[in-house]
C-alpha positions as CSV (number, residue, x, y, z in Angstrom):
1,M,56.6,173.9,0.2
2,L,55.7,176.7,2.1
3,N,51.4,175.3,2.8
4,Q,53.8,172.0,4.4
5,N,56.0,173.8,6.9
6,H,52.7,176.4,7.3
7,D,50.1,173.8,7.7
8,E,52.1,171.2,10.3
9,P,51.4,173.8,13.5
10,N,48.1,173.5,12.6
11,A,47.8,169.9,12.8
12,R,49.8,170.2,15.8
13,T,47.2,172.6,17.8
14,D,44.7,170.2,16.6
15,V,45.9,167.2,17.9
16,A,47.1,168.7,21.6
17,R,43.7,170.0,21.2
18,R,41.7,166.4,20.6
19,R,43.7,165.0,23.6
20,H,42.7,167.8,25.9
21,A,38.9,167.8,24.8
22,L,39.7,163.1,25.6
23,A,41.4,164.1,29.3
24,A,37.7,166.1,29.2
25,R,35.5,164.1,29.1
26,P,33.2,162.5,31.9
27,W,34.5,159.1,33.1
28,R,31.9,156.3,32.9
29,G,33.4,153.5,34.2
30,A,33.4,151.5,37.2
31,E,34.1,154.1,40.7
32,R,34.4,152.9,43.7
33,E,34.8,154.2,47.4
34,Y,38.5,154.9,48.9
35,D,38.8,156.3,52.0
36,L,43.0,157.7,52.7
37,F,42.4,157.9,56.1
38,K,41.2,154.3,56.8
39,E,43.9,153.0,54.4
40,L,46.7,155.3,56.9
41,S,45.0,153.9,59.9
42,I,45.4,150.2,58.4
43,G,49.2,150.8,57.2
44,V,50.4,152.6,60.2
45,I,48.7,150.9,62.7
46,V,47.6,148.2,62.5
47,V,50.3,146.9,60.8
48,G,53.1,148.9,63.7
49,V,50.6,146.4,66.2
50,L,51.2,143.6,64.6
51,A,55.1,144.1,64.1
52,V,55.4,145.1,67.8
53,G,53.8,141.7,68.6
54,L,55.4,139.3,66.3
55,A,58.8,141.2,67.1
56,A,58.1,140.6,71.1
57,I,56.9,137.0,70.2
58,A,59.3,135.5,67.9
59,S,61.8,137.6,67.4
60,S,65.6,137.0,68.0
61,P,67.4,137.0,71.6
62,D,69.2,140.7,71.1
63,E,72.2,139.8,72.1
64,P,75.2,141.8,72.8
65,S,78.5,141.5,70.3
66,I,80.7,138.7,71.6
67,T,84.4,140.3,71.8
68,L,87.8,139.4,72.8
69,Q,87.3,141.3,76.1
70,S,84.5,139.9,76.9
71,W,85.2,136.4,76.8
72,S,88.2,137.3,78.9
73,I,86.3,138.4,81.9
74,A,83.3,135.6,81.7
75,A,85.9,132.6,81.1
76,P,89.3,133.6,81.7
77,N,90.3,130.0,81.9
78,D,89.2,129.1,78.8
79,F,90.4,132.8,77.8
80,V,94.0,131.5,79.0
81,A,93.9,127.9,77.5
82,T,93.3,129.2,74.3
83,A,96.0,130.7,74.1
84,A,98.4,128.5,75.3
85,A,97.1,126.0,72.5
86,E,97.7,128.9,70.1
87,L,101.8,129.0,71.3
88,A,101.8,125.6,71.2
89,G,100.2,125.1,67.7
90,T,97.1,123.0,68.5
91,S,94.5,124.9,68.2
92,D,91.8,124.3,65.4
93,T,93.2,127.7,63.2
94,A,96.8,126.6,63.5
95,S,95.7,122.6,62.8
96,Y,93.0,123.7,59.8
97,G,95.8,124.0,57.2
98,P,94.8,126.1,53.7
99,P,94.0,129.2,53.9
100,Y,95.5,129.8,57.1
101,S,98.4,127.0,56.6
102,A,100.9,124.2,55.6
103,T,99.8,122.1,57.7
104,T,100.6,118.7,56.8
105,G,97.6,116.2,56.8
106,A,94.9,119.1,57.5
107,T,92.7,119.3,54.0
108,Q,90.1,117.9,53.1
109,T,90.0,115.8,50.1
110,L,87.1,114.2,47.9
111,G,88.7,111.2,46.6
112,P,92.5,112.0,45.0
113,I,91.2,114.9,44.9
114,D,92.4,117.8,47.3
115,L,90.6,121.2,46.5
116,Q,91.7,123.3,49.8
117,S,94.4,122.8,48.6
118,L,94.1,124.2,45.0
119,S,94.3,128.0,46.2
120,G,96.9,128.0,48.6
121,I,97.4,130.2,51.6
122,R,96.1,132.9,50.9
123,L,94.9,134.0,54.9
124,P,98.5,133.3,56.2
125,V,97.9,133.2,59.8
126,D,100.5,132.4,62.7
127,T,98.5,131.4,65.3
128,A,101.6,132.1,68.0
129,T,102.4,135.3,66.8
130,D,99.0,136.9,65.0
131,F,97.3,136.1,68.4
132,V,99.2,136.3,70.6
133,T,103.2,137.2,70.7
134,T,102.3,140.6,68.2
135,P,99.3,142.0,70.2
136,L,101.9,142.1,72.9
137,T,104.4,144.2,71.5
138,V,102.0,146.4,70.1
139,L,100.4,146.9,73.8
140,Q,104.2,147.1,75.0
141,A,103.1,144.1,77.8
142,G,105.1,140.8,78.5
143,A,108.2,142.7,77.2
144,V,110.6,139.8,79.4
145,A,108.4,137.0,78.0
146,R,108.2,137.7,74.5
147,A,112.4,138.2,75.3
148,V,112.7,134.5,76.3
149,W,110.1,133.3,74.0
150,N,111.6,135.3,70.7
151,S,115.3,133.9,71.7
152,A,114.1,130.2,72.0
153,P,114.2,127.8,69.3
154,A,111.1,126.4,67.8
155,A,111.9,123.2,69.6
156,T,112.0,124.5,73.0
157,R,108.9,126.7,72.2
158,E,106.2,124.0,70.9
159,S,107.6,121.9,74.3
160,W,107.3,125.1,76.6
161,A,103.7,125.4,74.7
162,M,102.8,122.1,75.4
163,A,104.0,121.2,78.3
164,Y,101.6,124.3,79.7
165,S,98.7,123.2,77.6
166,D,98.7,120.0,79.7
167,A,99.4,120.8,83.1
168,L,96.2,123.6,82.1
169,A,94.0,120.2,81.1
170,K,94.4,118.4,84.4
171,A,94.1,121.1,86.6
172,P,90.8,121.9,87.9
173,N,88.6,123.4,86.0
174,N,91.5,124.7,84.2
175,D,93.1,126.7,86.7
176,P,96.2,128.2,85.7
177,G,96.7,128.8,89.5
178,Q,96.1,124.8,90.1
179,I,98.7,123.4,87.8
180,Q,101.2,121.6,88.9
181,A,105.4,123.0,88.9
182,G,107.0,122.1,85.4
183,N,109.4,123.7,82.9
184,Y,106.7,125.6,81.2
185,G,109.0,128.7,80.6
186,P,107.4,132.0,79.8
187,V,104.2,130.8,78.7
188,P,102.6,130.9,82.1
189,S,103.8,135.1,81.4
190,L,103.3,135.7,77.7
191,T,99.3,134.2,78.6
192,N,98.8,136.1,81.9
193,S,99.8,139.1,79.9
194,L,97.8,138.7,77.7
195,L,94.2,137.7,79.7
196,K,95.3,140.8,81.5
197,V,95.4,144.0,78.2
198,A,92.5,141.6,77.4
199,R,89.9,142.1,79.8
200,A,91.1,145.9,80.1
201,G,90.0,146.1,76.4
202,A,93.0,146.1,74.7
203,L,93.6,143.0,72.9
204,D,90.5,143.4,70.3
205,G,91.9,146.8,69.0
206,A,96.0,145.4,68.7
207,I,94.4,142.2,66.6
208,Q,92.4,144.1,64.6
209,S,95.3,146.7,63.8
210,E,97.6,144.1,62.2
211,G,95.8,144.4,59.2
212,G,96.5,148.3,58.7
213,F,94.5,151.3,60.4
214,F,91.1,150.9,58.5
215,N,90.8,147.5,58.9
216,T,87.9,145.9,58.3
217,D,88.3,142.1,58.6
218,Y,87.6,140.4,61.8
219,T,89.5,136.8,60.5
220,R,91.9,136.5,63.4
221,S,89.5,138.2,66.3
222,I,86.9,135.5,64.9
223,L,89.3,132.7,64.4
224,F,90.6,133.4,68.1
225,L,87.2,133.1,69.8
226,G,85.9,130.5,67.8
227,D,89.2,127.9,68.7
228,G,87.9,128.4,72.6
229,A,85.6,126.9,74.5
230,Y,83.3,129.7,75.2
231,F,82.3,130.4,72.1
232,P,80.7,127.3,71.0
233,G,79.2,127.1,75.0
234,L,77.0,130.0,73.8
235,A,75.6,128.5,70.9
236,D,75.2,125.5,72.8
237,S,73.1,127.7,75.0
238,M,71.0,129.1,72.8
239,H,70.5,125.8,70.4
240,L,71.9,127.3,67.7
241,T,73.4,124.1,67.2
242,G,71.2,121.9,65.3
243,D,68.9,120.3,68.1
244,Q,67.0,122.6,67.1
245,W,66.8,124.4,64.0
246,G,67.2,128.0,63.7
247,V,69.4,130.7,63.2
248,M,70.3,133.9,65.4
249,N,70.3,137.0,63.6
250,E,72.7,139.7,65.4
251,T,71.4,142.7,66.3
252,G,73.1,145.6,64.2
253,N,74.9,143.8,61.9
254,Y,72.3,143.5,59.0
255,P,71.8,141.2,57.6
256,G,73.1,138.7,59.9
257,Q,73.7,134.9,59.6
258,S,70.7,134.3,58.3
259,W,71.3,134.0,54.5
260,L,73.5,130.6,56.1
261,W,70.9,128.8,56.6
262,L,70.8,126.8,53.9
263,F,74.7,126.2,54.3
264,S,74.2,125.1,58.0
265,F,71.1,122.7,56.9
266,W,73.9,119.7,55.2
267,Y,75.7,119.3,58.0
268,Q,72.6,118.6,60.2
269,V,71.8,115.7,57.7
270,P,74.0,112.7,58.9
271,L,75.5,111.6,55.6
272,I,77.5,114.7,55.5
273,G,78.0,116.4,58.4
274,N,79.5,113.2,59.9
275,L,81.8,113.2,57.0
276,A,85.8,114.0,57.8
277,N,85.7,116.5,54.2
278,A,82.0,117.8,55.4
279,D,83.6,121.3,54.6
280,L,84.4,120.7,51.1
281,M,81.4,118.4,50.9
282,V,78.8,121.1,51.8
283,V,80.8,123.8,49.7
284,L,80.5,121.7,46.6
285,I,76.5,120.7,47.0
286,M,76.3,124.8,47.6
287,L,78.3,124.9,44.0
288,V,76.3,122.2,42.0
289,L,73.2,124.2,43.8
290,T,73.9,127.5,42.6
291,V,74.7,126.3,39.0
292,I,71.8,124.5,38.1
293,L,69.3,127.7,39.9
294,A,71.3,129.6,37.5
295,L,71.0,127.5,34.1
296,I,66.6,126.9,35.2
297,P,66.1,128.6,31.8
298,F,67.7,126.0,30.0
299,I,67.1,123.2,31.8
300,P,64.3,121.1,30.2
301,G,61.3,119.3,32.7
302,L,62.9,122.2,35.1
303,R,61.8,124.9,32.9
304,S,58.7,123.9,32.8
305,V,57.4,123.6,36.4
306,P,56.1,126.6,36.8
307,R,53.1,125.7,33.8
308,W,52.3,122.6,36.0
309,I,52.4,123.9,39.5
310,P,51.1,127.8,38.0
311,I,50.8,130.0,41.7
312,H,52.4,133.1,39.8
313,R,47.9,132.5,38.1
314,L,46.7,132.7,42.0
315,I,48.9,135.8,42.6
316,W,47.5,137.3,39.6
317,R,44.3,136.1,38.6
318,D,42.0,139.1,38.4
319,Y,44.5,139.6,34.9
320,Y,43.2,136.1,33.5
321,R,39.9,136.5,35.4
322,R,39.5,139.8,32.5
323,R,42.0,137.1,30.2
C-alpha cells in the first residue's frame, strides 16, 4: 500500500512529461500565411465603408419622435377636433371596446365567440377624463371651464361635445375660429386650454404622470395621438400604409417596430384586411403560426424539410467534404 502511494506522484509526473513533450513537437501539418493587418483592414475599413454607404442609400429616415406638442404645433385644428371627439366619446379609442372600455357592440368576434371580451377591461381609458380634464387639472388650466363641465349631467356634456365636434367638421379647414355659433358649453374653452398646454410641451408629461412618477407606459399618449388625423397622415406621406411595402425603424428606440412586419403583412391581404374583425383574425393567424413553429420538431414531414432542402450542407460544406 505504501509503495502504491509512493508511485502515484511519479506516475503523474510521467504523464505531465509526456504531454509536455507532445506539445513541444514541431507542427507537421499544412501551413497557411495569416496577415493580421490585412484582416484588420478588411474588418474595419472595408466593412465600415460598406456600412456607411449602405446606410446612406437604404437606411430609414432619421425622423424625430412625434409628441403631443409637435402635433399641436403642426396641426392645431386637428388637435382641437380630436380633443372634442375625446370629450364626446366618439373617438376610435372611446369606441374600441375592451381592453379600454365597455362600449356596447364594439368588440370583434369570431362567429358567436367574443374573444375580445375574455380579458375584460384591463387598460381602462376614459378619454374625456384621461386625455382632457385630468391633465388640465394637473396643470391648473381652464379651472372655470372644468368646473362647469364637471357639474353638468353626463347627457348634457355629451350634447355639448357632440355639437362642437359637428360644428368643427363643417367649419373651413376644421378651424375653431370659423365655426357657427351654438350651445357648446365649456367645450371650446376646454379644448383651447388643452391646445395651449400641449403647445407649451406640458401635456405630454401631464398625461404620462397619470400612471405614476416612474411610469414608462405611453399607452394613453399614443392612443390620443392615434385618434387624430395628423399621425396617420404622416404614415401616408412616408408610404407606410401598405401601398409601398416597408417598415421604418424609429431612431433611438431599438428595436423599433421592425418586428411588427409579420403582423402588419396580414392586413395587406384584402381577404383579411377588409374584415370587420381584422385585428382578431391577425392575432389568431399569428397564434397558429407560433404554435406550428414551436411544434416543428414533432410534426412528421415538416420536421424533415431540412433533410429535403439541405442548406446546412452548403453552409458547412468543408465539414461534409471531409466526411
